[in-house]
C-alpha positions in Angstrom: -20.1 -7.3 17.5 -16.4 -7.4 18.7 -14.2 -5.1 20.6 -10.4 -4.7 21.0 -9.2 -4.2 24.5 -5.6 -3.1 25.1 -3.9 -3.2 28.5 -0.6 -1.6 29.3 1.2 -1.0 32.6 3.7 -2.2 35.2 3.5 -5.9 35.5 1.8 -7.3 38.6 0.0 -10.5 39.7 -3.6 -10.9 38.6 -3.9 -8.5 35.7 -5.4 -11.0 33.3 -7.7 -12.2 36.1 -9.0 -8.7 36.8 -9.6 -7.9 33.1 -11.2 -11.3 32.4 -13.5 -10.9 35.4 -14.6 -7.5 34.2 -15.4 -8.9 30.8 -17.3 -11.8 32.4 -19.3 -9.7 34.7 -20.4 -7.5 31.7 -21.3 -10.6 29.7 -18.5 -10.2 27.2 -16.8 -13.4 25.9 -13.1 -13.4 25.3 -12.3 -14.7 21.8 -8.6 -14.2 21.6 -5.9 -13.0 23.9 -2.2 -12.1 23.5 0.0 -10.9 26.4 3.6 -10.2 26.9 5.9 -9.1 29.7 8.6 -6.8 28.5 11.0 -6.2 31.3 8.8 -4.8 34.0 6.0 -3.8 31.7 2.9 -5.8 30.9 1.1 -5.5 27.5 -2.0 -7.4 26.4 -4.5 -7.3 23.5 -7.8 -9.0 23.8 -10.6 -9.5 21.2 -13.9 -9.9 22.9 -17.4 -10.6 21.6 -19.7 -7.9 23.0 -23.0 -9.1 21.5 -24.1 -10.5 24.9 -23.1 -7.6 27.2 -25.6 -6.6 29.8 -24.9 -2.9 29.5 -24.4 -0.3 26.8 -21.1 -0.4 24.9 -20.2 3.0 26.4 -20.8 1.7 29.9 -18.7 -1.4 29.1 -15.8 0.9 27.9 -16.1 2.9 31.1 -16.2 -0.2 33.3 -13.0 -1.5 31.7 -11.3 1.9 32.1 -12.2 1.9 35.8 -10.6 -1.5 36.3 -7.5 0.0 34.8 -7.7 3.2 36.8 -8.1 1.1 40.0 -5.1 -1.0 39.1 -2.7 1.5 37.7 -3.1 0.3 34.2 -4.1 1.9 30.9 -7.1 -0.1 29.6 -8.7 1.0 26.4 -11.7 -0.6 24.8 -12.5 0.1 21.2 -15.3 -1.2 18.9 -13.8 -3.4 16.2 -15.0 -1.2 13.4 -13.2 1.8 14.8 -10.1 -0.2 15.4 -10.1 -1.5 11.8 -10.7 2.0 10.4 -7.8 3.5 12.4 -5.3 0.8 11.3 -6.0 0.6 7.6 -3.1 1.6 5.3 
């Protein structure tokens, strides 16, 4: 099972480290990552394998949101099937 994590906010040091650490502590494995800095804004999309997480998917979503809230970032985690359904033409 995979999830899509998006991160948006003002750029600062350590964003990738914080999000990656949150994934690692939950047992999620990062499969792919793309990030960009646009002026003063940071944007990132991650694909993570959640088959080995040590909590419910809902708790994982909440833990990633908390990392964002604590860091002034908008972090959203979505199950891959929902993401795919939302973005079909």
